[in-house]
All heavy atoms as TSV, in Angstrom:
chain	resi	resn	atom	element	x	y	z
A	1	MET	N	N	85.473	151.200	91.085
A	1	MET	CA	C	85.282	152.029	89.917
A	1	MET	C	C	85.993	151.386	88.722
A	1	MET	O	O	87.101	150.878	88.867
A	1	MET	CB	C	85.819	153.426	90.099
A	1	MET	CG	C	85.226	154.212	91.244
A	1	MET	SD	S	83.558	154.721	90.984
A	1	MET	CE	C	83.718	155.986	89.727
A	2	LEU	N	N	85.315	151.385	87.626
A	2	LEU	CA	C	85.880	150.854	86.373
A	2	LEU	C	C	85.447	151.769	85.256
A	2	LEU	O	O	84.230	151.857	84.950
A	2	LEU	CB	C	85.418	149.426	86.152
A	2	LEU	CG	C	85.974	148.740	84.900
A	2	LEU	CD1	C	87.473	148.575	84.989
A	2	LEU	CD2	C	85.295	147.367	84.728
A	3	GLY	N	N	86.348	152.504	84.671
A	3	GLY	CA	C	86.016	153.436	83.603
A	3	GLY	C	C	85.082	154.522	84.103
A	3	GLY	O	O	84.087	154.862	83.398
A	4	CYS	N	N	85.315	155.055	85.290
A	4	CYS	CA	C	84.461	156.054	85.910
A	4	CYS	C	C	83.053	155.634	86.156
A	4	CYS	O	O	82.120	156.457	86.276
A	4	CYS	CB	C	84.466	157.351	85.026
A	4	CYS	SG	S	86.080	158.122	84.935
A	5	ARG	N	N	82.825	154.325	86.288
A	5	ARG	CA	C	81.499	153.742	86.628
A	5	ARG	C	C	81.633	152.857	87.819
A	5	ARG	O	O	82.563	152.114	87.907
A	5	ARG	CB	C	80.913	153.034	85.439
A	5	ARG	CG	C	80.718	153.955	84.212
A	5	ARG	CD	C	79.936	153.277	83.164
A	5	ARG	NE	N	78.578	153.161	83.655
A	5	ARG	CZ	C	77.560	152.707	82.935
A	5	ARG	NH1	N	77.793	152.288	81.707
A	5	ARG	NH2	N	76.382	152.602	83.430
A	6	SER	N	N	80.673	152.943	88.671
A	6	SER	CA	C	80.663	152.051	89.858
A	6	SER	C	C	80.340	150.650	89.439
A	6	SER	O	O	79.370	150.407	88.685
A	6	SER	CB	C	79.631	152.557	90.866
A	6	SER	OG	O	79.542	151.668	91.929
A	7	VAL	N	N	81.116	149.672	89.942
A	7	VAL	CA	C	80.859	148.288	89.618
A	7	VAL	C	C	80.536	147.490	90.872
A	7	VAL	O	O	80.294	146.263	90.804
A	7	VAL	CB	C	82.053	147.592	88.869
A	7	VAL	CG1	C	82.222	148.238	87.525
A	7	VAL	CG2	C	83.316	147.745	89.728
A	8	ALA	N	N	80.497	148.140	91.996
A	8	ALA	CA	C	80.166	147.510	93.275
A	8	ALA	C	C	79.395	148.449	94.130
A	8	ALA	O	O	79.446	149.664	93.994
A	8	ALA	CB	C	81.439	147.044	93.971
A	9	THR	N	N	78.674	147.958	95.091
A	9	THR	CA	C	77.906	148.723	96.015
A	9	THR	C	C	77.976	148.123	97.398
A	9	THR	O	O	78.256	146.942	97.534
A	9	THR	CB	C	76.460	148.884	95.516
A	9	THR	OG1	O	75.719	149.644	96.490
A	9	THR	CG2	C	75.784	147.519	95.468
A	10	THR	N	N	77.735	148.938	98.408
A	10	THR	CA	C	77.717	148.397	99.767
A	10	THR	C	C	76.282	148.188	100.213
A	10	THR	O	O	76.026	147.933	101.359
A	10	THR	CB	C	78.383	149.409	100.732
A	10	THR	OG1	O	77.705	150.649	100.619
A	10	THR	CG2	C	79.849	149.582	100.404
A	11	MET	N	N	75.329	148.324	99.286
A	11	MET	CA	C	73.917	148.129	99.643
A	11	MET	C	C	73.620	146.704	99.987
A	11	MET	O	O	74.177	145.752	99.417
A	11	MET	CB	C	72.997	148.554	98.482
A	11	MET	CG	C	72.939	150.022	98.260
A	11	MET	SD	S	71.956	150.522	96.830
A	11	MET	CE	C	70.458	149.646	97.099
A	12	GLY	N	N	72.757	146.474	100.966
A	12	GLY	CA	C	72.308	145.157	101.322
A	12	GLY	C	C	71.112	144.733	100.508
A	12	GLY	O	O	70.738	145.384	99.524
A	13	PHE	N	N	70.422	143.729	100.930
A	13	PHE	CA	C	69.223	143.226	100.246
A	13	PHE	C	C	68.104	144.214	100.279
A	13	PHE	O	O	67.298	144.345	99.374
A	13	PHE	CB	C	68.794	141.885	100.900
A	13	PHE	CG	C	67.645	141.198	100.215
A	13	PHE	CD1	C	67.786	140.652	98.988
A	13	PHE	CD2	C	66.428	141.148	100.831
A	13	PHE	CE1	C	66.722	140.016	98.353
A	13	PHE	CE2	C	65.350	140.555	100.245
A	13	PHE	CZ	C	65.523	139.980	98.984
A	14	THR	N	N	68.006	144.975	101.399
A	14	THR	CA	C	66.939	145.956	101.537
A	14	THR	C	C	67.531	147.293	102.002
A	14	THR	O	O	68.714	147.365	102.348
A	14	THR	CB	C	65.885	145.557	102.581
A	14	THR	OG1	O	66.495	145.536	103.874
A	14	THR	CG2	C	65.335	144.158	102.261
A	15	ALA	N	N	66.702	148.274	102.047
A	15	ALA	CA	C	67.124	149.634	102.484
A	15	ALA	C	C	67.439	149.700	103.945
A	15	ALA	O	O	67.988	150.638	104.445
A	15	ALA	CB	C	66.102	150.668	102.123
A	16	VAL	N	N	67.033	148.674	104.725
A	16	VAL	CA	C	67.280	148.668	106.195
A	16	VAL	C	C	68.727	148.414	106.499
A	16	VAL	O	O	69.277	148.820	107.512
A	16	VAL	CB	C	66.396	147.576	106.869
A	16	VAL	CG1	C	66.697	147.494	108.329
A	16	VAL	CG2	C	64.920	147.936	106.682
A	17	GLU	N	N	69.421	147.702	105.633
A	17	GLU	CA	C	70.854	147.314	105.837
A	17	GLU	C	C	71.723	148.578	105.988
A	17	GLU	O	O	71.466	149.575	105.377
A	17	GLU	CB	C	71.331	146.502	104.635
A	17	GLU	CG	C	72.801	146.103	104.716
A	17	GLU	CD	C	73.098	145.113	105.796
A	17	GLU	OE1	O	72.233	144.395	106.260
A	17	GLU	OE2	O	74.278	145.059	106.170
A	18	GLY	N	N	72.747	148.493	106.823
A	18	GLY	CA	C	73.704	149.569	106.944
A	18	GLY	C	C	73.495	150.364	108.216
A	18	GLY	O	O	73.078	149.857	109.235
A	19	LEU	N	N	73.812	151.618	108.150
A	19	LEU	CA	C	73.728	152.542	109.269
A	19	LEU	C	C	72.269	152.923	109.527
A	19	LEU	O	O	71.483	153.004	108.605
A	19	LEU	CB	C	74.573	153.814	109.039
A	19	LEU	CG	C	76.043	153.587	108.882
A	19	LEU	CD1	C	76.712	154.884	108.444
A	19	LEU	CD2	C	76.658	153.097	110.186
A	20	PRO	N	N	71.945	153.209	110.795
A	20	PRO	CA	C	70.590	153.735	111.062
A	20	PRO	C	C	70.378	155.052	110.333
A	20	PRO	O	O	71.275	155.853	110.225
A	20	PRO	CB	C	70.601	153.960	112.569
A	20	PRO	CG	C	71.678	153.090	113.104
A	20	PRO	CD	C	72.718	153.050	112.037
A	21	MET	N	N	69.169	155.240	109.845
A	21	MET	CA	C	68.809	156.436	109.144
A	21	MET	C	C	67.722	157.186	109.962
A	21	MET	O	O	67.464	156.830	111.077
A	21	MET	CB	C	68.328	156.117	107.724
A	21	MET	CG	C	69.444	155.439	106.899
A	21	MET	SD	S	70.954	156.418	106.687
A	21	MET	CE	C	70.416	157.615	105.535
A	22	GLY	N	N	67.006	158.096	109.283
A	22	GLY	CA	C	65.970	158.858	110.010
A	22	GLY	C	C	64.935	157.991	110.631
A	22	GLY	O	O	64.563	158.186	111.795
A	23	THR	N	N	64.361	157.027	109.872
A	23	THR	CA	C	63.307	156.174	110.384
A	23	THR	C	C	63.656	154.686	110.303
A	23	THR	O	O	62.897	153.838	110.785
A	23	THR	CB	C	61.967	156.427	109.703
A	23	THR	OG1	O	62.129	156.164	108.287
A	23	THR	CG2	C	61.496	157.820	109.895
A	24	ARG	N	N	64.744	154.321	109.609
A	24	ARG	CA	C	65.107	152.944	109.425
A	24	ARG	C	C	66.103	152.498	110.466
A	24	ARG	O	O	67.000	153.252	110.838
A	24	ARG	CB	C	65.641	152.692	108.009
A	24	ARG	CG	C	64.587	152.924	106.944
A	24	ARG	CD	C	65.052	152.463	105.566
A	24	ARG	NE	N	66.292	153.110	105.153
A	24	ARG	CZ	C	66.345	154.067	104.287
A	24	ARG	NH1	N	65.295	154.563	103.702
A	24	ARG	NH2	N	67.520	154.589	103.949
A	25	SER	N	N	66.018	151.222	110.873
A	25	SER	CA	C	66.824	150.701	111.938
A	25	SER	C	C	68.303	150.551	111.631
A	25	SER	O	O	69.146	150.678	112.527
A	25	SER	CB	C	66.300	149.363	112.388
A	25	SER	OG	O	66.495	148.404	111.356
A	26	GLY	N	N	68.668	150.273	110.430
A	26	GLY	CA	C	70.019	149.934	110.090
A	26	GLY	C	C	70.230	148.437	110.437
A	26	GLY	O	O	69.320	147.723	110.854
A	27	SER	N	N	71.453	147.958	110.268
A	27	SER	CA	C	71.756	146.563	110.516
A	27	SER	C	C	71.485	146.209	111.966
A	27	SER	O	O	71.747	146.958	112.868
A	27	SER	CB	C	73.212	146.266	110.196
A	27	SER	OG	O	73.485	146.522	108.846
A	28	LEU	N	N	70.949	145.008	112.164
A	28	LEU	CA	C	70.709	144.515	113.498
A	28	LEU	C	C	70.847	143.006	113.577
A	28	LEU	O	O	70.802	142.320	112.544
A	28	LEU	CB	C	69.395	144.983	114.074
A	28	LEU	CG	C	68.137	144.660	113.253
A	28	LEU	CD1	C	67.462	143.365	113.712
A	28	LEU	CD2	C	67.194	145.814	113.379
A	29	ASP	N	N	71.040	142.477	114.766
A	29	ASP	CA	C	71.156	141.043	114.979
A	29	ASP	C	C	69.846	140.374	114.602
A	29	ASP	O	O	68.803	140.797	115.063
A	29	ASP	CB	C	71.486	140.807	116.441
A	29	ASP	CG	C	71.746	139.352	116.769
A	29	ASP	OD1	O	71.007	138.489	116.297
A	29	ASP	OD2	O	72.649	139.135	117.557
A	30	PRO	N	N	69.873	139.306	113.777
A	30	PRO	CA	C	68.614	138.622	113.429
A	30	PRO	C	C	67.851	138.124	114.610
A	30	PRO	O	O	66.636	137.950	114.569
A	30	PRO	CB	C	69.084	137.469	112.509
A	30	PRO	CG	C	70.436	137.878	112.019
A	30	PRO	CD	C	71.006	138.734	113.122
A	31	GLY	N	N	68.504	137.874	115.736
A	31	GLY	CA	C	67.832	137.410	116.931
A	31	GLY	C	C	66.823	138.462	117.474
A	31	GLY	O	O	65.880	138.097	118.184
A	32	VAL	N	N	67.000	139.722	117.083
A	32	VAL	CA	C	66.076	140.747	117.515
A	32	VAL	C	C	64.675	140.455	116.950
A	32	VAL	O	O	63.683	140.669	117.625
A	32	VAL	CB	C	66.544	142.119	117.070
A	32	VAL	CG1	C	65.507	143.204	117.298
A	32	VAL	CG2	C	67.828	142.509	117.799
A	33	LEU	N	N	64.612	139.940	115.723
A	33	LEU	CA	C	63.326	139.624	115.121
A	33	LEU	C	C	62.636	138.543	115.894
A	33	LEU	O	O	61.430	138.622	116.158
A	33	LEU	CB	C	63.526	139.236	113.659
A	33	LEU	CG	C	64.195	140.248	112.783
A	33	LEU	CD1	C	64.406	139.720	111.392
A	33	LEU	CD2	C	63.446	141.565	112.788
A	34	LEU	N	N	63.351	137.521	116.270
A	34	LEU	CA	C	62.797	136.426	117.065
A	34	LEU	C	C	62.292	136.935	118.421
A	34	LEU	O	O	61.213	136.556	118.891
A	34	LEU	CB	C	63.812	135.315	117.288
A	34	LEU	CG	C	64.329	134.653	116.030
A	34	LEU	CD1	C	65.482	133.669	116.363
A	34	LEU	CD2	C	63.239	133.998	115.254
A	35	PHE	N	N	63.041	137.827	119.001
A	35	PHE	CA	C	62.642	138.411	120.303
A	35	PHE	C	C	61.325	139.176	120.132
A	35	PHE	O	O	60.442	139.068	120.970
A	35	PHE	CB	C	63.771	139.358	120.808
A	35	PHE	CG	C	63.431	140.073	122.043
A	35	PHE	CD1	C	63.538	139.417	123.310
A	35	PHE	CD2	C	63.006	141.376	122.047
A	35	PHE	CE1	C	63.224	140.095	124.473
A	35	PHE	CE2	C	62.682	142.027	123.212
A	35	PHE	CZ	C	62.803	141.364	124.438
A	36	LEU	N	N	61.199	139.995	119.065
A	36	LEU	CA	C	59.994	140.746	118.842
A	36	LEU	C	C	58.805	139.826	118.644
A	36	LEU	O	O	57.663	140.120	119.128
A	36	LEU	CB	C	60.155	141.705	117.677
A	36	LEU	CG	C	61.171	142.823	117.887
A	36	LEU	CD1	C	61.414	143.578	116.564
A	36	LEU	CD2	C	60.724	143.749	118.960
A	37	PHE	N	N	58.983	138.738	117.913
A	37	PHE	CA	C	57.907	137.739	117.722
A	37	PHE	C	C	57.494	137.140	119.074
A	37	PHE	O	O	56.337	137.116	119.436
A	37	PHE	CB	C	58.345	136.595	116.796
A	37	PHE	CG	C	58.318	136.928	115.351
A	37	PHE	CD1	C	59.434	136.736	114.587
A	37	PHE	CD2	C	57.146	137.331	114.697
A	37	PHE	CE1	C	59.449	137.021	113.235
A	37	PHE	CE2	C	57.140	137.578	113.367
A	37	PHE	CZ	C	58.299	137.436	112.599
A	38	ASP	N	N	58.476	136.636	119.824
A	38	ASP	CA	C	58.224	135.871	121.048
A	38	ASP	C	C	57.746	136.745	122.209
A	38	ASP	O	O	56.781	136.439	122.877
A	38	ASP	CB	C	59.454	135.112	121.479
A	38	ASP	CG	C	59.761	133.929	120.566
A	38	ASP	OD1	O	58.863	133.513	119.800
A	38	ASP	OD2	O	60.928	133.461	120.617
A	39	GLU	N	N	58.467	137.830	122.456
A	39	GLU	CA	C	58.179	138.645	123.661
A	39	GLU	C	C	57.000	139.586	123.492
A	39	GLU	O	O	56.317	139.890	124.439
A	39	GLU	CB	C	59.413	139.456	124.082
A	39	GLU	CG	C	60.589	138.541	124.503
A	39	GLU	CD	C	60.247	137.773	125.759
A	39	GLU	OE1	O	59.646	138.366	126.703
A	39	GLU	OE2	O	60.633	136.581	125.804
A	40	PHE	N	N	56.805	140.107	122.279
A	40	PHE	CA	C	55.767	141.097	122.067
A	40	PHE	C	C	54.626	140.644	121.158
A	40	PHE	O	O	53.655	141.323	121.005
A	40	PHE	CB	C	56.372	142.406	121.475
A	40	PHE	CG	C	57.332	143.069	122.453
A	40	PHE	CD1	C	58.689	142.963	122.232
A	40	PHE	CD2	C	56.880	143.762	123.551
A	40	PHE	CE1	C	59.598	143.585	123.097
A	40	PHE	CE2	C	57.765	144.364	124.431
A	40	PHE	CZ	C	59.127	144.268	124.210
A	41	GLY	N	N	54.768	139.451	120.592
A	41	GLY	CA	C	53.750	138.917	119.717
A	41	GLY	C	C	53.482	139.742	118.471
A	41	GLY	O	O	52.365	139.732	117.960
A	42	LEU	N	N	54.495	140.466	117.978
A	42	LEU	CA	C	54.308	141.288	116.816
A	42	LEU	C	C	54.208	140.416	115.541
A	42	LEU	O	O	54.825	139.381	115.440
A	42	LEU	CB	C	55.483	142.249	116.645
A	42	LEU	CG	C	55.678	143.268	117.765
A	42	LEU	CD1	C	56.890	144.161	117.446
A	42	LEU	CD2	C	54.445	144.101	117.983
A	43	SER	N	N	53.396	140.883	114.615
A	43	SER	CA	C	53.243	140.208	113.325
A	43	SER	C	C	54.388	140.630	112.408
A	43	SER	O	O	55.137	141.570	112.696
A	43	SER	CB	C	51.931	140.575	112.662
A	43	SER	OG	O	51.942	141.926	112.233
A	44	VAL	N	N	54.520	139.916	111.282
A	44	VAL	CA	C	55.530	140.305	110.328
A	44	VAL	C	C	55.353	141.718	109.822
A	44	VAL	O	O	56.321	142.492	109.708
A	44	VAL	CB	C	55.527	139.324	109.116
A	44	VAL	CG1	C	56.432	139.793	107.987
A	44	VAL	CG2	C	55.916	137.918	109.570
A	45	ARG	N	N	54.120	142.142	109.531
A	45	ARG	CA	C	53.856	143.484	109.087
A	45	ARG	C	C	54.179	144.536	110.154
A	45	ARG	O	O	54.644	145.617	109.841
A	45	ARG	CB	C	52.407	143.637	108.597
A	45	ARG	CG	C	52.153	142.863	107.323
A	45	ARG	CD	C	53.007	143.327	106.158
A	45	ARG	NE	N	53.124	142.291	105.190
A	45	ARG	CZ	C	54.215	141.842	104.681
A	45	ARG	NH1	N	55.361	142.363	105.043
A	45	ARG	NH2	N	54.252	140.870	103.787
A	46	GLU	N	N	53.880	144.192	111.391
A	46	GLU	CA	C	54.184	145.144	112.506
A	46	GLU	C	C	55.700	145.324	112.623
A	46	GLU	O	O	56.170	146.470	112.825
A	46	GLU	CB	C	53.592	144.653	113.800
A	46	GLU	CG	C	52.058	144.729	113.842
A	46	GLU	CD	C	51.501	144.073	115.072
A	46	GLU	OE1	O	51.950	142.973	115.434
A	46	GLU	OE2	O	50.551	144.599	115.652
A	47	ILE	N	N	56.426	144.227	112.542
A	47	ILE	CA	C	57.916	144.343	112.581
A	47	ILE	C	C	58.454	145.121	111.381
A	47	ILE	O	O	59.359	145.944	111.514
A	47	ILE	CB	C	58.533	142.942	112.726
A	47	ILE	CG1	C	58.186	142.325	114.082
A	47	ILE	CG2	C	60.046	143.005	112.536
A	47	ILE	CD1	C	58.613	140.922	114.319
A	48	GLU	N	N	57.858	144.851	110.218
A	48	GLU	CA	C	58.274	145.578	109.021
A	48	GLU	C	C	58.102	147.104	109.237
A	48	GLU	O	O	58.985	147.899	108.944
A	48	GLU	CB	C	57.484	145.098	107.828
A	48	GLU	CG	C	57.888	145.835	106.512
A	48	GLU	CD	C	57.033	145.355	105.368
A	48	GLU	OE1	O	55.815	145.141	105.494
A	48	GLU	OE2	O	57.594	145.177	104.277
A	49	ARG	N	N	56.922	147.516	109.723
A	49	ARG	CA	C	56.658	148.917	109.980
A	49	ARG	C	C	57.656	149.488	111.003
A	49	ARG	O	O	58.179	150.560	110.836
A	49	ARG	CB	C	55.230	149.104	110.470
A	49	ARG	CG	C	54.819	150.584	110.636
A	49	ARG	CD	C	53.460	150.779	111.231
A	49	ARG	NE	N	53.509	150.486	112.654
A	49	ARG	CZ	C	52.882	149.497	113.240
A	49	ARG	NH1	N	52.100	148.691	112.577
A	49	ARG	NH2	N	52.977	149.269	114.571
A	50	LEU	N	N	57.899	148.681	112.047
A	50	LEU	CA	C	58.855	149.095	113.106
A	50	LEU	C	C	60.248	149.357	112.479
A	50	LEU	O	O	60.863	150.387	112.735
A	50	LEU	CB	C	58.910	148.040	114.163
A	50	LEU	CG	C	59.833	148.313	115.356
A	50	LEU	CD1	C	59.247	149.476	116.175
A	50	LEU	CD2	C	59.905	147.056	116.213
A	51	LEU	N	N	60.711	148.432	111.655
A	51	LEU	CA	C	62.089	148.511	111.117
A	51	LEU	C	C	62.238	149.623	110.059
A	51	LEU	O	O	63.283	150.282	109.983
A	51	LEU	CB	C	62.479	147.196	110.490
A	51	LEU	CG	C	62.648	146.036	111.418
A	51	LEU	CD1	C	62.964	144.741	110.610
A	51	LEU	CD2	C	63.684	146.266	112.447
A	52	TYR	N	N	61.177	149.852	109.268
A	52	TYR	CA	C	61.271	150.838	108.173
A	52	TYR	C	C	60.766	152.244	108.532
A	52	TYR	O	O	61.200	153.204	107.935
A	52	TYR	CB	C	60.437	150.345	106.969
A	52	TYR	CG	C	61.194	149.330	106.118
A	52	TYR	CD1	C	61.037	147.956	106.382
A	52	TYR	CD2	C	62.020	149.697	105.062
A	52	TYR	CE1	C	61.669	147.020	105.631
A	52	TYR	CE2	C	62.694	148.755	104.336
A	52	TYR	CZ	C	62.489	147.445	104.605
A	52	TYR	OH	O	63.134	146.467	103.838
A	53	GLN	N	N	59.870	152.320	109.513
A	53	GLN	CA	C	59.244	153.658	109.726
A	53	GLN	C	C	59.315	154.134	111.179
A	53	GLN	O	O	59.085	155.335	111.364
A	53	GLN	CB	C	57.750	153.548	109.340
A	53	GLN	CG	C	57.586	153.218	107.920
A	53	GLN	CD	C	56.144	152.922	107.515
A	53	GLN	OE1	O	55.276	152.876	108.361
A	53	GLN	NE2	N	55.894	152.705	106.265
A	54	GLU	N	N	59.651	153.326	112.145
A	54	GLU	CA	C	59.597	153.731	113.514
A	54	GLU	C	C	60.909	153.503	114.268
A	54	GLU	O	O	60.924	153.412	115.487
A	54	GLU	CB	C	58.460	153.029	114.240
A	54	GLU	CG	C	57.097	153.291	113.653
A	54	GLU	CD	C	55.990	152.482	114.265
A	54	GLU	OE1	O	56.225	151.813	115.266
A	54	GLU	OE2	O	54.851	152.556	113.766
A	55	SER	N	N	62.000	153.378	113.562
A	55	SER	CA	C	63.265	153.089	114.167
A	55	SER	C	C	64.270	154.167	113.842
A	55	SER	O	O	63.889	155.298	113.604
A	55	SER	CB	C	63.822	151.731	113.635
A	55	SER	OG	O	62.990	150.676	114.045
A	56	GLY	N	N	65.565	153.848	113.861
A	56	GLY	CA	C	66.589	154.790	113.463
A	56	GLY	C	C	66.680	155.995	114.423
A	56	GLY	O	O	66.433	155.937	115.621
A	57	LEU	N	N	67.016	157.138	113.841
A	57	LEU	CA	C	67.167	158.371	114.609
A	57	LEU	C	C	65.850	158.808	115.231
A	57	LEU	O	O	65.835	159.398	116.332
A	57	LEU	CB	C	67.751	159.485	113.734
A	57	LEU	CG	C	69.132	159.140	113.143
A	57	LEU	CD1	C	69.602	160.246	112.236
A	57	LEU	CD2	C	70.138	158.859	114.252
A	58	LEU	N	N	64.750	158.543	114.576
A	58	LEU	CA	C	63.445	158.875	115.152
A	58	LEU	C	C	63.231	158.175	116.487
A	58	LEU	O	O	62.862	158.786	117.468
A	58	LEU	CB	C	62.315	158.446	114.196
A	58	LEU	CG	C	60.873	158.556	114.721
A	58	LEU	CD1	C	60.521	159.991	114.971
A	58	LEU	CD2	C	59.895	157.900	113.752
A	59	ALA	N	N	63.538	156.901	116.543
A	59	ALA	CA	C	63.417	156.161	117.784
A	59	ALA	C	C	64.378	156.628	118.834
A	59	ALA	O	O	63.994	156.723	120.037
A	59	ALA	CB	C	63.637	154.656	117.538
A	60	CYS	N	N	65.547	157.008	118.462
A	60	CYS	CA	C	66.528	157.545	119.411
A	60	CYS	C	C	65.996	158.848	120.048
A	60	CYS	O	O	66.132	159.055	121.258
A	60	CYS	CB	C	67.876	157.806	118.793
A	60	CYS	SG	S	68.721	156.320	118.283
A	61	ARG	N	N	65.446	159.711	119.225
A	61	ARG	CA	C	64.877	160.956	119.764
A	61	ARG	C	C	63.721	160.705	120.667
A	61	ARG	O	O	63.551	161.352	121.709
A	61	ARG	CB	C	64.476	161.886	118.582
A	61	ARG	CG	C	65.614	162.542	117.863
A	61	ARG	CD	C	65.176	163.632	116.943
A	61	ARG	NE	N	64.185	163.193	115.981
A	61	ARG	CZ	C	64.414	162.734	114.783
A	61	ARG	NH1	N	65.674	162.618	114.353
A	61	ARG	NH2	N	63.482	162.354	113.958
A	62	THR	N	N	62.863	159.707	120.332
A	62	THR	CA	C	61.706	159.397	121.114
A	62	THR	C	C	62.119	158.870	122.487
A	62	THR	O	O	61.624	159.259	123.520
A	62	THR	CB	C	60.840	158.373	120.414
A	62	THR	OG1	O	60.407	158.914	119.152
A	62	THR	CG2	C	59.579	158.032	121.195
A	63	VAL	N	N	63.102	157.960	122.507
A	63	VAL	CA	C	63.582	157.392	123.768
A	63	VAL	C	C	64.232	158.505	124.599
A	63	VAL	O	O	63.958	158.607	125.798
A	63	VAL	CB	C	64.608	156.260	123.515
A	63	VAL	CG1	C	65.346	155.889	124.788
A	63	VAL	CG2	C	63.931	155.077	122.875
A	64	GLU	N	N	64.984	159.374	123.988
A	64	GLU	CA	C	65.602	160.480	124.712
A	64	GLU	C	C	64.567	161.392	125.327
A	64	GLU	O	O	64.699	161.847	126.473
A	64	GLU	CB	C	66.496	161.276	123.770
A	64	GLU	CG	C	67.264	162.394	124.422
A	64	GLU	CD	C	68.162	163.129	123.383
A	64	GLU	OE1	O	68.781	162.446	122.587
A	64	GLU	OE2	O	68.154	164.348	123.468
A	65	ARG	N	N	63.496	161.698	124.601
A	65	ARG	CA	C	62.423	162.557	125.093
A	65	ARG	C	C	61.730	161.893	126.290
A	65	ARG	O	O	61.466	162.585	127.303
A	65	ARG	CB	C	61.393	162.784	123.985
A	65	ARG	CG	C	61.136	164.215	123.715
A	65	ARG	CD	C	60.045	164.546	122.748
A	65	ARG	NE	N	59.522	163.475	121.907
A	65	ARG	CZ	C	59.872	163.235	120.647
A	65	ARG	NH1	N	60.797	163.963	120.052
A	65	ARG	NH2	N	59.337	162.224	119.983
A	66	HIS	N	N	61.443	160.586	126.198
A	66	HIS	CA	C	60.798	159.895	127.304
A	66	HIS	C	C	61.717	159.814	128.514
A	66	HIS	O	O	61.221	159.948	129.641
A	66	HIS	CB	C	60.353	158.522	126.874
A	66	HIS	CG	C	59.197	158.477	125.943
A	66	HIS	ND1	N	57.989	159.123	126.205
A	66	HIS	CD2	C	59.036	157.921	124.708
A	66	HIS	CE1	C	57.198	158.968	125.217
A	66	HIS	NE2	N	57.759	158.244	124.305
A	67	ALA	N	N	62.978	159.592	128.299
A	67	ALA	CA	C	63.901	159.525	129.432
A	67	ALA	C	C	64.001	160.870	130.119
A	67	ALA	O	O	64.072	160.946	131.355
A	67	ALA	CB	C	65.284	159.074	128.909
A	68	GLY	N	N	64.026	161.946	129.351
A	68	GLY	CA	C	64.066	163.302	129.915
A	68	GLY	C	C	62.821	163.583	130.729
A	68	GLY	O	O	62.875	164.147	131.833
A	69	ALA	N	N	61.661	163.179	130.263
A	69	ALA	CA	C	60.380	163.410	130.966
A	69	ALA	C	C	60.362	162.584	132.244
A	69	ALA	O	O	59.862	163.028	133.248
A	69	ALA	CB	C	59.224	163.023	130.066
A	70	ALA	N	N	60.923	161.373	132.210
A	70	ALA	CA	C	60.946	160.532	133.411
A	70	ALA	C	C	61.831	161.135	134.483
A	70	ALA	O	O	61.590	160.939	135.661
A	70	ALA	CB	C	61.404	159.134	133.063
A	71	ARG	N	N	62.889	161.864	134.076
A	71	ARG	CA	C	63.833	162.438	135.045
A	71	ARG	C	C	63.206	163.660	135.767
A	71	ARG	O	O	63.593	164.046	136.846
A	71	ARG	CB	C	65.131	162.836	134.382
A	71	ARG	CG	C	66.063	161.662	134.104
A	71	ARG	CD	C	67.387	162.186	133.617
A	71	ARG	NE	N	67.238	162.767	132.317
A	71	ARG	CZ	C	67.755	162.260	131.224
A	71	ARG	NH1	N	68.441	161.154	131.237
A	71	ARG	NH2	N	67.569	162.867	130.030
A	72	GLU	N	N	62.275	164.307	135.053
A	72	GLU	CA	C	61.721	165.578	135.579
A	72	GLU	C	C	60.718	165.369	136.698
A	72	GLU	O	O	60.161	164.401	137.009
A	72	GLU	CB	C	61.034	166.343	134.471
A	72	GLU	CG	C	62.040	166.828	133.438
A	72	GLU	CD	C	61.356	167.502	132.247
A	72	GLU	OE1	O	60.114	167.496	132.123
A	72	GLU	OE2	O	62.099	168.019	131.407
């Protein structure tokens, strides 16, 4: 803070950086991207959709729901 104004931020290059949010992944190891390319053959756009719209707390809830169904 300088004169009651913020002069620094903890934001990364994109909104994905930081903690996981509702649908965004948060920070992750760059090797994960290589793994998604190699193991699943995902395109850049598919990975972008995964990181911005299908990750974060949404993905945690989905995994938890599937795990619960598998136990039943």
